[in-house]
N, C-alpha and C positions, 0 to 999 in steps of 0.2 A: 563330386569332389570340387569341381570348379565353382559351382554355385555356393558351396559352403565357404570356399576361400573368398569369394566375392562378398559374402555377408560379414566376414571378420575384418574387411579393409578399414572400417572406421576405428577399429581398436588400435591400428598402427597408422595414424595420419601422415607421419613423416615418410612412410613407405607406400603411400596410397597408389602411386603410379606403377611401380614394379609389381605389386601384388595384384592390382587390377589387370595389368597386362598379362600376367601368368594365368589368371582366371579366364580372361577372354580367349587366350590361345587354347586353353584346355576345352572351353566350350565349343570353339570352332572345330577342334579335332573330333570331339564327340559328335558334332553335327555332321561332319563329313562321313564318319564311320556309320552313323545311323542312316545316312542317305544311301550308302552302298548296300547295307543290309536290307533296307526297305525295298530296294529293287527286286531282290529275291523273293520277298514276301508278296509283293504285288504280282510277280510272275506266277506264284502258286495259285492266285485267284484268277489268272487269265483264262479266258475262253475265246477261242477263235481270234487271236491276235488283237485283243482289245486292251493292250497294256497302257496305251496313251489315255484311254478313257478312265481306267482305274487310277492312274497316277494323278490325273486332273481332279478326280473326286477326292482322293486322299489329301491332296494339297488344299482343297477347299475346306475339308473337315479339320485339317490342322490349323488353318488360319482362323476358322470359327472358334475352335477350342481355345486358341491363344487369346483371342479377343475377349471371350467369356472369362477366362482366367485372369486377365489383366483387369477387367471390370470388377471382379470379385475382390482382387487384391486392393484396388482403390477404395472399395467400400469398407474392407476389413482393417486396412492400415491405421485409420485413426483410433480404432479400438485397441490394436496391438501396441501401437506406439513405435518409437524409433530406437529403443534401447537394444543394444546387441545381445545382452544377456537374455532378453525375452524373445527377440527375433530368431536367434540361432537355434534353440531347441525346436521352435515351430517349423522352421525351414528344414531341419533335420528329419522331423517326423513326416513332413510333406514329401521330401525326397525319397524316404524309405517307402512310403505308400506308392509313389510314382514308380519306383523300381519293381515293386511287387505286382502292380497292375500291368506293367510292360511285360514282365516275365509270364504272367498268366495269359496275356494276350498272345504272345509269341508261341506259348505252349499249345494254343488252340489252332495254330496254323499248320496245315499239312504240307510241308515242303517236300516236293517229289524228287529233289536231287539227292544223289547218294554220296555220302561221305563214309569214312571208315566205320563210325559208330552206327549210322543208320543201316549200312549194309549188314552189319552183324545182327542188329535188332530185327531186321527184316527176314534174316535167314535162320536164326538160331533155333526156332521152333520146328523147323522142317529138316534139320540135319539127319535125324533118325529116319525120317521118311525117305530121304534121298538114298541112304544105304539100303533100306528095305526094297524100294522100287527098283534099284539096280539089280538086286538079286532076282526079282520077279520079272525083270524086263518090262516094267510098267512105270513110266515116269509121269503119267497124267495126274497122279495124286499130289504132286508137288504144288503147294500153294503158300507162297511167302506172305508175310505180314504186310498190310497196306500202309501207306503213309500216315493214315489216321491212327492206326494201332501203334506205329512206331513213335509218333509225336507224343503219345501219352506216357511212353516209357523213356524217352530220350532225356539224358542228363547233361547239363551244360558244364558241370564241374568235374575235373580230374579224370576224364575219360576221353580217349581219342586225342591225347595231347599231341601238339606239334612241337617236336623237340628243337633245340637250337640249330641243328644242322639241316632242318627242313624235312625230317622223316616223321612218320606218324606212329604212335604207340597206343595199342589197346592194352592197357594194364589191368590185371585182375585186382578189383577193389571190392572188399566185402560190403554188401548192402547196396551196391550200385548195379552191377551186372555180373552174374555168377560165372566168371571165367575160371574160377577154381584153381588158381595157381599157375595157369599157362597164359603168358602174354603173347600177343601177336604184334610183330614189329614190321612196318611197311617202309621199304626204302632205306634201311639202315646203312649209314656210311661204312665203307670197308674198314676204315680206321677204327671203328668201334666194335667190329666183330672179334670174338675171341678166337684162339688158335684152332679150336675144334671146328668152328664154322668156316674159317678160312681153308682148313684142310678139306672140308666137304666141297667148297667152291672149286678148289683146285682139281679134285677128283671129277667133279661134274664137267669142268672145262676139258679135261683130258679125255673123258668118255665121249663128249660131244664132237671132238675133233676126229675121233675114230669112227663115228657113225655119220649117216646122212644128215646134214644140217636141217633139211626140210622136216625131219621127224622131231626136232627139238621144239620145246615150248619157248615162248618169249619171256619166260620168267624162271627163276630158280628158288627153291625153298630150302632153307638151312635150319637145322634144329640145334639149339643151344641147350646143353645138358648140365651145365655147371650151376650149382645152387638150386635153381628151379628151371623148369622147361620154358623155353621161349621159341616161338616159330617166326623165323625171319623170311620175308618174301622180297626178293630183289627183281626188278623188271629190267629187261634189256631196252635199249633206246628205241628199237623198232616195234615195241609192244603196242598193240591196238587196244581199244576200249574193251573188246571181248577178251583179250588176253589178260587185262587187268581184272575183269570179273572172274575169269577162270582161275587166276592166281589166288584171288580172295576166297573163292569157293573151296579150292584145294586147302587153303590155310584153315578154314572153318572146320572142314572134315577132319583134318589132322588134329586140330585143337580138341575136338570132341573126343577123339580116340585117346589122346594123351591124358585127358582129364579123367576118363572112365576106366582106363586100363593101366596095369603095371607091366611095362614092356622092357624086354632086354634090347641090347643094341641091334641084334639080328632081327628081332620082331619090329623094331622101329623102322628099319630099312624096308621090310616087307610092307609095313603099314603105309609108308610113304608111297610105294609103288601102287598099292591098292587105292589109296585116296586120290592119287593122280588119275588113275584109270576111271574111278567113279566120277570125278569132277568133269573129265573130258566127255564121258558118256552122257552126262546130264546137263551140260552147259547150255545147249540150245533150249531145253525145256525150262531150265532155271531162268534164263533171260526172258523167255516168253511169259513166265509166271510173274517176273518183276514188271514187265510192261503191262500185263493184264491188270495188275493191281495199281497201275498208275505211276510207276517209277520211271524216271528219266534215265535211260541206259546209254544215252549218247553223250552226256556231259557229266563225267565222273570227277569227284573231288576226294579220292581215297588215297592218293599218293602224290609226292612231289616230283616234278621232272628232274630236280637236282639230285634225286636219289637213284636215278637210273644208271645202269652200267653198260659198258661196251662189250661186245662179244670178242673173244680172243682172235 
């Protein structure tokens, strides 16, 4: 967008300075954003702490590509001319081609860090196996999807949104990922929970004060039943990385049951207890499977710290 704004500056010569300034600010913001994202991409290529070597080679390739592009521009510019009416559509086509190439390049990168969407894509094909293995007391068959498999399915549009208050939503969207009508909401602010969820939270807090606190998990799951099902997971401030993964796995198990079964309120409560038990029994094997496939389980990006709650 900033490049296109830059191209149209000759059309408004009296506003050349403010338009060029806005375009330059936009380009610098884009450059800073790209630099931050590039660090994660370089890290995915890293072997034995050689990040500096990768960054240096990437910088050399960027400079070389820039010089080649500038040389081609100098050669072609006399043919194209300086008319904005001619230059603008050409730049528009080149910008579109650039974005497509960048998207295809990033899609080929196997990023090993887990966000909400990647965690779901890595786990969704083994949900049934987790239930089956729990019944057979055999959890060795759990094998989550690898970063390479997830990268081919990951979608950058309209999934795993970060809402305005800093919580993450996995919304069901037809044709993207088949959540089939049940959304998963991570770190929902208390102000946005409906009365049913708030009542569940109050009941949970009352029951936890009556029992040994050491038996409690560092998260709570609430089910919203108005309009359509939504599974909310709220983490307590002291939740560890393992607790985050346990809460996610519990959510995925519950979401699968809510999608595939018509349950009464009593059956939903029973299903919550069952999924919690299954998640806790298979957590260690689940984490081992994630690590075996190359996922980074020590640095998670599935929830916002601002979405955490305090114990009563």
